[in-house]
TIKOL-718838 format. One record per residue (C-alpha): residue in one letter; x, y, z. Coordinates in nm, 4 decimals, always signed. Layout:
BEGIN
@residuo->A | east->X | north->Y | up->Z $
...
//
This chain:
BEGIN
@residuo->M | east->+18.4168 | north->+13.3457 | up->+13.2816 $
@residuo->H | east->+18.3604 | north->+13.3024 | up->+12.9018 $
@residuo->Q | east->+17.9648 | north->+13.2583 | up->+12.8074 $
@residuo->Y | east->+18.0416 | north->+13.1169 | up->+12.4264 $
@residuo->L | east->+18.3221 | north->+12.8140 | up->+12.3885 $
@residuo->F | east->+18.2434 | north->+12.9135 | up->+11.9624 $
@residuo->Y | east->+18.0156 | north->+12.9005 | up->+11.6875 $
@residuo->I | east->+17.8630 | north->+12.7059 | up->+11.3905 $
@residuo->G | east->+17.7370 | north->+12.9798 | up->+11.1488 $
@residuo->D | east->+17.5955 | north->+13.2255 | up->+11.4419 $
@residuo->F | east->+17.4652 | north->+12.9411 | up->+11.6515 $
@residuo->P | east->+17.6546 | north->+12.9290 | up->+11.9428 $
@residuo->I | east->+17.8224 | north->+12.6952 | up->+12.1426 $
@residuo->R | east->+17.6938 | north->+12.7938 | up->+12.5158 $
@residuo->M | east->+18.0253 | north->+12.6630 | up->+12.8322 $
@residuo->Y | east->+17.6371 | north->+12.6750 | up->+12.9789 $
@residuo->G | east->+17.5109 | north->+12.4176 | up->+12.8398 $
@residuo->L | east->+17.8151 | north->+12.1852 | up->+12.7871 $
@residuo->V | east->+17.9171 | north->+12.2006 | up->+13.1784 $
@residuo->L | east->+17.5885 | north->+12.1892 | up->+13.2644 $
@residuo->C | east->+17.5668 | north->+11.8444 | up->+13.0795 $
@residuo->M | east->+17.9105 | north->+11.7205 | up->+13.2201 $
@residuo->S | east->+17.7919 | north->+11.8153 | up->+13.5787 $
@residuo->I | east->+17.5529 | north->+11.4928 | up->+13.5374 $
@residuo->F | east->+17.7397 | north->+11.3369 | up->+13.3305 $
@residuo->L | east->+18.0601 | north->+11.2859 | up->+13.6651 $
@residuo->A | east->+17.7267 | north->+11.3079 | up->+13.9288 $
@residuo->T | east->+17.6243 | north->+10.9583 | up->+13.6898 $
@residuo->G | east->+17.9886 | north->+10.7968 | up->+13.7147 $
@residuo->V | east->+18.0343 | north->+10.9049 | up->+14.0891 $
@residuo->A | east->+17.7158 | north->+10.7461 | up->+14.1398 $
@residuo->Y | east->+17.7941 | north->+10.4209 | up->+13.9054 $
@residuo->F | east->+18.1343 | north->+10.3860 | up->+14.1623 $
@residuo->L | east->+17.9313 | north->+10.3964 | up->+14.5354 $
@residuo->A | east->+17.7085 | north->+10.2121 | up->+14.3798 $
@residuo->K | east->+17.9938 | north->+9.9323 | up->+14.2139 $
@residuo->Q | east->+18.1897 | north->+9.9498 | up->+14.5325 $
@residuo->D | east->+17.8459 | north->+9.8636 | up->+14.7737 $
@residuo->G | east->+17.8143 | north->+9.5899 | up->+14.5488 $
@residuo->R | east->+17.4876 | north->+9.7049 | up->+14.4800 $
@residuo->W | east->+17.2298 | north->+9.8167 | up->+14.1965 $
@residuo->H | east->+17.5201 | north->+9.9039 | up->+14.0059 $
@residuo->E | east->+17.3316 | north->+9.8619 | up->+13.7105 $
@residuo->H | east->+17.0688 | north->+10.0220 | up->+13.6858 $
@residuo->V | east->+17.3015 | north->+10.3839 | up->+13.8052 $
@residuo->L | east->+17.3470 | north->+10.4503 | up->+13.4127 $
@residuo->D | east->+16.9289 | north->+10.4314 | up->+13.3454 $
@residuo->I | east->+16.8749 | north->+10.5849 | up->+13.6539 $
@residuo->G | east->+17.1257 | north->+10.8704 | up->+13.5436 $
@residuo->I | east->+16.9789 | north->+10.9500 | up->+13.2306 $
@residuo->Y | east->+16.5897 | north->+10.9288 | up->+13.3334 $
@residuo->G | east->+16.7059 | north->+11.1863 | up->+13.6771 $
@residuo->G | east->+16.9099 | north->+11.3871 | up->+13.4164 $
@residuo->F | east->+16.6335 | north->+11.4689 | up->+13.2056 $
@residuo->A | east->+16.3996 | north->+11.5139 | up->+13.4702 $
@residuo->G | east->+16.5991 | north->+11.7193 | up->+13.6599 $
@residuo->L | east->+16.6508 | north->+11.9657 | up->+13.3841 $
@residuo->I | east->+16.3310 | north->+11.9849 | up->+13.3455 $
@residuo->G | east->+16.2585 | north->+12.0256 | up->+13.7308 $
@residuo->A | east->+16.5617 | north->+12.2843 | up->+13.7700 $
@residuo->R | east->+16.3822 | north->+12.4808 | up->+13.4878 $
@residuo->L | east->+16.0148 | north->+12.4935 | up->+13.6181 $
@residuo->W | east->+16.0662 | north->+12.5447 | up->+13.9794 $
@residuo->D | east->+16.2310 | north->+12.8905 | up->+13.9060 $
@residuo->V | east->+15.9950 | north->+12.9726 | up->+13.6212 $
@residuo->F | east->+15.7166 | north->+12.9662 | up->+13.8992 $
@residuo->F | east->+15.8812 | north->+13.0501 | up->+14.1576 $
@residuo->F | east->+16.1295 | north->+13.2920 | up->+14.1437 $
@residuo->D | east->+16.0536 | north->+13.4954 | up->+13.8314 $
@residuo->W | east->+15.6757 | north->+13.4066 | up->+13.7459 $
@residuo->D | east->+15.5878 | north->+13.7730 | up->+13.8198 $
@residuo->Y | east->+15.8333 | north->+13.7773 | up->+13.4709 $
@residuo->Y | east->+15.7682 | north->+13.4862 | up->+13.2365 $
@residuo->Q | east->+15.4350 | north->+13.4808 | up->+13.2811 $
@residuo->H | east->+15.4144 | north->+13.7873 | up->+13.0784 $
@residuo->H | east->+15.7136 | north->+13.6030 | up->+12.8206 $
@residuo->L | east->+15.5518 | north->+13.2448 | up->+12.8173 $
@residuo->L | east->+15.7769 | north->+13.2182 | up->+12.4843 $
@residuo->E | east->+16.0466 | north->+13.2282 | up->+12.6747 $
@residuo->I | east->+16.0245 | north->+12.9815 | up->+12.9580 $
@residuo->P | east->+16.2317 | north->+12.6953 | up->+12.7215 $
@residuo->F | east->+16.5540 | north->+13.0135 | up->+12.7168 $
@residuo->V | east->+16.7291 | north->+12.8627 | up->+12.9578 $
@residuo->W | east->+17.1067 | north->+12.9670 | up->+12.8325 $
@residuo->Q | east->+16.9534 | north->+13.2780 | up->+12.9993 $
@residuo->G | east->+16.9517 | north->+13.1665 | up->+13.2948 $
@residuo->G | east->+16.7407 | north->+13.0351 | up->+13.6228 $
@residuo->M | east->+16.7650 | north->+12.6477 | up->+13.7004 $
@residuo->A | east->+16.6786 | north->+12.6176 | up->+14.0698 $
@residuo->V | east->+16.8697 | north->+12.3260 | up->+14.2130 $
@residuo->Q | east->+16.6157 | north->+12.2605 | up->+14.4320 $
@residuo->G | east->+16.3201 | north->+12.1668 | up->+14.2130 $
@residuo->G | east->+16.6691 | north->+11.9391 | up->+13.9712 $
@residuo->I | east->+16.6938 | north->+11.7856 | up->+14.3393 $
@residuo->I | east->+16.3582 | north->+11.7389 | up->+14.4302 $
@residuo->A | east->+16.2392 | north->+11.6202 | up->+13.9853 $
@residuo->G | east->+16.5941 | north->+11.3627 | up->+13.9673 $
@residuo->V | east->+16.4371 | north->+11.2174 | up->+14.2777 $
@residuo->L | east->+16.1364 | north->+11.1038 | up->+14.2080 $
@residuo->T | east->+16.2114 | north->+10.9932 | up->+13.8973 $
@residuo->G | east->+16.5031 | north->+10.7927 | up->+14.1031 $
@residuo->I | east->+16.2568 | north->+10.6331 | up->+14.2687 $
@residuo->W | east->+16.0054 | north->+10.5968 | up->+14.0182 $
@residuo->Y | east->+16.2343 | north->+10.3497 | up->+13.8644 $
@residuo->C | east->+16.3377 | north->+10.2097 | up->+14.1483 $
@residuo->K | east->+16.0058 | north->+10.1118 | up->+14.1952 $
@residuo->R | east->+15.9571 | north->+9.9689 | up->+13.8463 $
@residuo->H | east->+16.2599 | north->+9.7484 | up->+13.9310 $
@residuo->N | east->+16.2019 | north->+9.6203 | up->+14.2770 $
@residuo->I | east->+16.5021 | north->+9.7977 | up->+14.3479 $
@residuo->D | east->+16.4824 | north->+9.9803 | up->+14.7799 $
@residuo->W | east->+16.4906 | north->+10.3208 | up->+14.7113 $
@residuo->V | east->+16.6273 | north->+10.4381 | up->+15.0331 $
@residuo->A | east->+16.9175 | north->+10.1780 | up->+15.0346 $
@residuo->F | east->+16.9884 | north->+10.3035 | up->+14.6841 $
@residuo->A | east->+16.9870 | north->+10.6797 | up->+14.7558 $
@residuo->D | east->+17.2142 | north->+10.5920 | up->+15.1145 $
@residuo->I | east->+17.4460 | north->+10.4434 | up->+14.8281 $
@residuo->V | east->+17.4748 | north->+10.7211 | up->+14.5523 $
@residuo->T | east->+17.2776 | north->+11.0304 | up->+14.7163 $
@residuo->P | east->+17.7053 | north->+11.1832 | up->+14.7427 $
@residuo->S | east->+17.7070 | north->+11.1990 | up->+14.3987 $
@residuo->I | east->+17.4265 | north->+11.4606 | up->+14.3536 $
@residuo->L | east->+17.7295 | north->+11.6860 | up->+14.5534 $
@residuo->I | east->+17.9322 | north->+11.6690 | up->+14.2090 $
@residuo->G | east->+17.7080 | north->+11.7243 | up->+14.0082 $
@residuo->Q | east->+17.5920 | north->+12.0387 | up->+14.1828 $
@residuo->A | east->+17.9016 | north->+12.1768 | up->+14.2686 $
@residuo->V | east->+18.0013 | north->+12.1611 | up->+13.8722 $
@residuo->G | east->+17.6835 | north->+12.3139 | up->+13.8065 $
@residuo->R | east->+17.6958 | north->+12.6062 | up->+13.9979 $
@residuo->M | east->+18.0525 | north->+12.6308 | up->+13.7809 $
@residuo->A | east->+17.7937 | north->+12.6313 | up->+13.4712 $
@residuo->N | east->+17.6707 | north->+12.9512 | up->+13.6406 $
@residuo->L | east->+18.0170 | north->+13.1485 | up->+13.7422 $
@residuo->L | east->+18.0394 | north->+13.0641 | up->+13.2917 $
@residuo->N | east->+17.6702 | north->+13.2441 | up->+13.2360 $
@residuo->G | east->+17.6680 | north->+13.5052 | up->+13.4977 $
@residuo->D | east->+17.4068 | north->+13.4210 | up->+13.6424 $
@residuo->A | east->+17.2901 | north->+13.3001 | up->+14.0449 $
@residuo->F | east->+17.5296 | north->+13.5957 | up->+14.1538 $
@residuo->G | east->+17.5232 | north->+13.8235 | up->+14.4409 $
@residuo->T | east->+17.4333 | north->+14.1195 | up->+14.5384 $
@residuo->P | east->+17.7085 | north->+14.4323 | up->+14.5863 $
@residuo->T | east->+17.9735 | north->+14.3963 | up->+14.8079 $
@residuo->G | east->+18.0001 | north->+14.7824 | up->+14.8409 $
@residuo->G | east->+18.3937 | north->+14.7767 | up->+14.8411 $
@residuo->N | east->+18.6780 | north->+14.6654 | up->+14.5403 $
@residuo->F | east->+18.7038 | north->+14.3027 | up->+14.5825 $
@residuo->G | east->+18.4049 | north->+14.1384 | up->+14.4608 $
@residuo->I | east->+18.3343 | north->+13.9397 | up->+14.1223 $
@residuo->L | east->+18.3215 | north->+14.1371 | up->+13.8421 $
@residuo->Y | east->+18.0899 | north->+13.9862 | up->+13.5614 $
@residuo->P | east->+18.1313 | north->+14.0796 | up->+13.1979 $
@residuo->V | east->+17.9096 | north->+14.2988 | up->+12.9665 $
@residuo->G | east->+17.6220 | north->+14.0318 | up->+12.7941 $
@residuo->T | east->+17.5764 | north->+13.9018 | up->+13.1704 $
@residuo->L | east->+17.2878 | north->+13.8807 | up->+13.3710 $
@residuo->A | east->+17.4902 | north->+14.0279 | up->+13.6451 $
@residuo->H | east->+17.6635 | north->+14.2877 | up->+13.4472 $
@residuo->K | east->+17.3449 | north->+14.4144 | up->+13.3618 $
@residuo->T | east->+17.1354 | north->+14.4248 | up->+13.6851 $
@residuo->Y | east->+17.4362 | north->+14.6166 | up->+13.8714 $
@residuo->G | east->+17.6716 | north->+14.6711 | up->+13.6000 $
@residuo->D | east->+18.0582 | north->+14.6874 | up->+13.7012 $
@residuo->Q | east->+17.9688 | north->+14.6806 | up->+14.0760 $
@residuo->P | east->+18.2086 | north->+14.3603 | up->+14.1927 $
@residuo->L | east->+17.9564 | north->+14.1331 | up->+14.3485 $
@residuo->W | east->+17.9548 | north->+13.8298 | up->+14.6236 $
@residuo->P | east->+18.0795 | north->+13.5246 | up->+14.4595 $
@residuo->A | east->+17.7574 | north->+13.3300 | up->+14.5706 $
@residuo->E | east->+17.7709 | north->+13.0214 | up->+14.3330 $
@residuo->V | east->+18.1424 | north->+12.9817 | up->+14.4012 $
@residuo->W | east->+18.1211 | north->+12.9389 | up->+14.7471 $
@residuo->E | east->+17.7737 | north->+12.7287 | up->+14.7098 $
@residuo->G | east->+18.0188 | north->+12.4790 | up->+14.4590 $
@residuo->Q | east->+18.3135 | north->+12.4762 | up->+14.7161 $
@residuo->L | east->+18.1051 | north->+12.4105 | up->+15.0158 $
@residuo->D | east->+17.9070 | north->+12.1490 | up->+14.7743 $
@residuo->V | east->+18.2597 | north->+11.9660 | up->+14.8490 $
@residuo->V | east->+18.2737 | north->+12.0059 | up->+15.1146 $
@residuo->I | east->+17.9192 | north->+11.8107 | up->+15.2399 $
@residuo->F | east->+18.0193 | north->+11.5829 | up->+14.9247 $
@residuo->A | east->+18.3431 | north->+11.4984 | up->+15.1919 $
@residuo->L | east->+18.1376 | north->+11.5032 | up->+15.4933 $
@residuo->L | east->+17.8762 | north->+11.2015 | up->+15.3460 $
@residuo->L | east->+18.1255 | north->+10.9674 | up->+15.2458 $
@residuo->I | east->+18.2433 | north->+11.0592 | up->+15.6073 $
@residuo->F | east->+17.9326 | north->+10.9477 | up->+15.7514 $
@residuo->R | east->+17.8934 | north->+10.6335 | up->+15.4824 $
@residuo->A | east->+18.1860 | north->+10.5317 | up->+15.6394 $
@residuo->C | east->+18.0437 | north->+10.5080 | up->+15.9623 $
@residuo->G | east->+17.7904 | north->+10.3383 | up->+16.1689 $
@residuo->H | east->+17.4023 | north->+10.4719 | up->+16.0458 $
@residuo->A | east->+17.0419 | north->+10.4061 | up->+16.0616 $
@residuo->R | east->+16.9073 | north->+10.3019 | up->+15.6940 $
@residuo->G | east->+16.7761 | north->+10.6552 | up->+15.4910 $
@residuo->Q | east->+16.9858 | north->+10.9226 | up->+15.7461 $
@residuo->V | east->+17.2698 | north->+10.9515 | up->+15.4239 $
@residuo->M | east->+16.9869 | north->+11.0960 | up->+15.2537 $
@residuo->C | east->+16.8217 | north->+11.2691 | up->+15.5069 $
@residuo->L | east->+17.2010 | north->+11.4432 | up->+15.6543 $
@residuo->Y | east->+17.2410 | north->+11.5383 | up->+15.2555 $
@residuo->V | east->+16.8986 | north->+11.7255 | up->+15.2433 $
@residuo->M | east->+17.0055 | north->+11.8908 | up->+15.5834 $
@residuo->L | east->+17.3345 | north->+12.0401 | up->+15.4925 $
@residuo->Y | east->+17.2193 | north->+12.1207 | up->+15.2021 $
@residuo->S | east->+16.9319 | north->+12.3264 | up->+15.3017 $
@residuo->A | east->+17.1589 | north->+12.4996 | up->+15.5657 $
@residuo->V | east->+17.4078 | north->+12.5823 | up->+15.3239 $
@residuo->R | east->+17.1226 | north->+12.7425 | up->+15.0987 $
@residuo->F | east->+16.9644 | north->+12.9071 | up->+15.3051 $
@residuo->G | east->+17.2372 | north->+13.1467 | up->+15.4336 $
@residuo->L | east->+17.4213 | north->+13.2121 | up->+15.0792 $
@residuo->E | east->+17.0763 | north->+13.3068 | up->+14.9476 $
@residuo->M | east->+17.1481 | north->+13.6315 | up->+15.2138 $
@residuo->L | east->+17.4292 | north->+13.7298 | up->+14.9224 $
@residuo->R | east->+17.2437 | north->+13.6226 | up->+14.6718 $
@residuo->G | east->+17.1315 | north->+13.9137 | up->+14.4280 $
@residuo->D | east->+16.9707 | north->+13.7248 | up->+14.1072 $
@residuo->Y | east->+16.6094 | north->+13.8052 | up->+14.2878 $
@residuo->V | east->+16.5783 | north->+13.9886 | up->+14.5966 $
@residuo->E | east->+16.2077 | north->+13.9641 | up->+14.6740 $
@residuo->P | east->+16.0606 | north->+13.8011 | up->+14.9991 $
@residuo->F | east->+15.8460 | north->+13.5077 | up->+14.8948 $
@residuo->L | east->+15.7142 | north->+13.4171 | up->+15.3447 $
@residuo->F | east->+15.7199 | north->+13.5949 | up->+15.6356 $
@residuo->G | east->+16.0736 | north->+13.7967 | up->+15.4850 $
@residuo->L | east->+16.2183 | north->+13.5200 | up->+15.3130 $
@residuo->K | east->+16.3509 | north->+13.4369 | up->+14.9666 $
@residuo->S | east->+16.1647 | north->+13.1407 | up->+14.8451 $
@residuo->A | east->+16.4353 | north->+12.9582 | up->+14.8433 $
@residuo->Q | east->+16.5194 | north->+13.0114 | up->+15.1900 $
@residuo->A | east->+16.1853 | north->+12.9436 | up->+15.3150 $
@residuo->T | east->+16.1424 | north->+12.5813 | up->+15.1258 $
@residuo->S | east->+16.5523 | north->+12.5192 | up->+15.2102 $
@residuo->L | east->+16.4060 | north->+12.5565 | up->+15.5978 $
@residuo->I | east->+16.1375 | north->+12.3549 | up->+15.4794 $
@residuo->F | east->+16.3117 | north->+12.0633 | up->+15.3681 $
@residuo->F | east->+16.5747 | north->+12.1397 | up->+15.6218 $
@residuo->L | east->+16.2695 | north->+12.0003 | up->+15.8833 $
@residuo->L | east->+16.1682 | north->+11.7789 | up->+15.7377 $
@residuo->A | east->+16.4472 | north->+11.6040 | up->+15.6903 $
@residuo->L | east->+16.5666 | north->+11.6466 | up->+16.0756 $
@residuo->A | east->+16.2160 | north->+11.4480 | up->+16.1475 $
@residuo->A | east->+16.3013 | north->+11.2054 | up->+15.9041 $
@residuo->F | east->+16.6168 | north->+11.1729 | up->+16.0749 $
@residuo->I | east->+16.5678 | north->+11.1235 | up->+16.4149 $
@residuo->Y | east->+16.2522 | north->+10.8944 | up->+16.2950 $
@residuo->C | east->+16.5024 | north->+10.6849 | up->+16.1170 $
@residuo->G | east->+16.7558 | north->+10.6836 | up->+16.3938 $
@residuo->V | east->+16.4755 | north->+10.5447 | up->+16.5876 $
@residuo->K | east->+16.3869 | north->+10.2719 | up->+16.3973 $
@residuo->D | east->+16.6302 | north->+10.1553 | up->+16.3527 $
@residuo->K | east->+16.7334 | north->+10.1278 | up->+16.7247 $
@residuo->K | east->+16.3973 | north->+9.9674 | up->+16.7848 $
@residuo->A | east->+16.4536 | north->+9.6689 | up->+16.5093 $
@residuo->A | east->+16.7936 | north->+9.6107 | up->+16.6336 $
@residuo->Q | east->+16.6536 | north->+9.5617 | up->+16.9214 $
@residuo->P | east->+16.5836 | north->+9.1959 | up->+17.0677 $
@residuo->A | east->+16.2200 | north->+9.0761 | up->+17.0846 $
@residuo->K | east->+16.0945 | north->+8.9910 | up->+17.3949 $
@residuo->T | east->+16.0038 | north->+8.6497 | up->+17.5505 $
@residuo->G | east->+15.7700 | north->+8.5987 | up->+17.7970 $
@residuo->K | east->+15.8504 | north->+8.3394 | up->+18.1153 $
@residuo->G | east->+15.7322 | north->+7.9858 | up->+18.0691 $
@residuo->K | east->+15.4459 | north->+7.8781 | up->+18.3381 $
@residuo->K | east->+15.5439 | north->+7.6463 | up->+18.6005 $
@residuo->K | east->+15.3092 | north->+7.3102 | up->+18.5724 $
//
């Protein structure tokens, strides 16, 4: 891993920021491809990508500050913008980005549910590349493996500051890899018959399940948030249940819409 690409004077050009920007560009590009392939709304993807990308960065930072690290940042308010220290929560970024996309769609009379079904897989590309940024920056790391296997982070990273030279579970690496798996599963699901809105719901369900499990290995924060669960586990569980209910509702609604209307028999005269 390498935190700095080069310096301009004393100002460092960080790999974290460059790779994070690349994740937004690639996700937007894949979304454009999917929308163009579908034949609808591809001309709006770039604008949504720009607005959603900026909103996602802000949402990711604020989610991390208030849900994960408020005990620290309430005493260091001036450090909230210091994103290069690590601390960008995927869940907050997704929520802010999606809400911004919904706002844009409503302003331009776009069926946001149908649009989300088309472009949702592209979010996983952004997430997977984003986890590469975490690896290069040495944050979103795992707990010690207790053996001679795992990732050794260099001096200067938050992971080394927290655990020293102990090998750590590759939590961020595995999440990035599983994001690619979910991306492929969503593409396969899109090719099958599905109800309107179910692609988006399946994405939330699959990612929430992955995140819930991997949080057991995360070591950047360990304090329980609710009923012994970490904050990301609690929110993942809530999102999974809500998405499951929405997935079932979309399927039932689609079946009812597909049923032919019943006509009454005419009376004999």
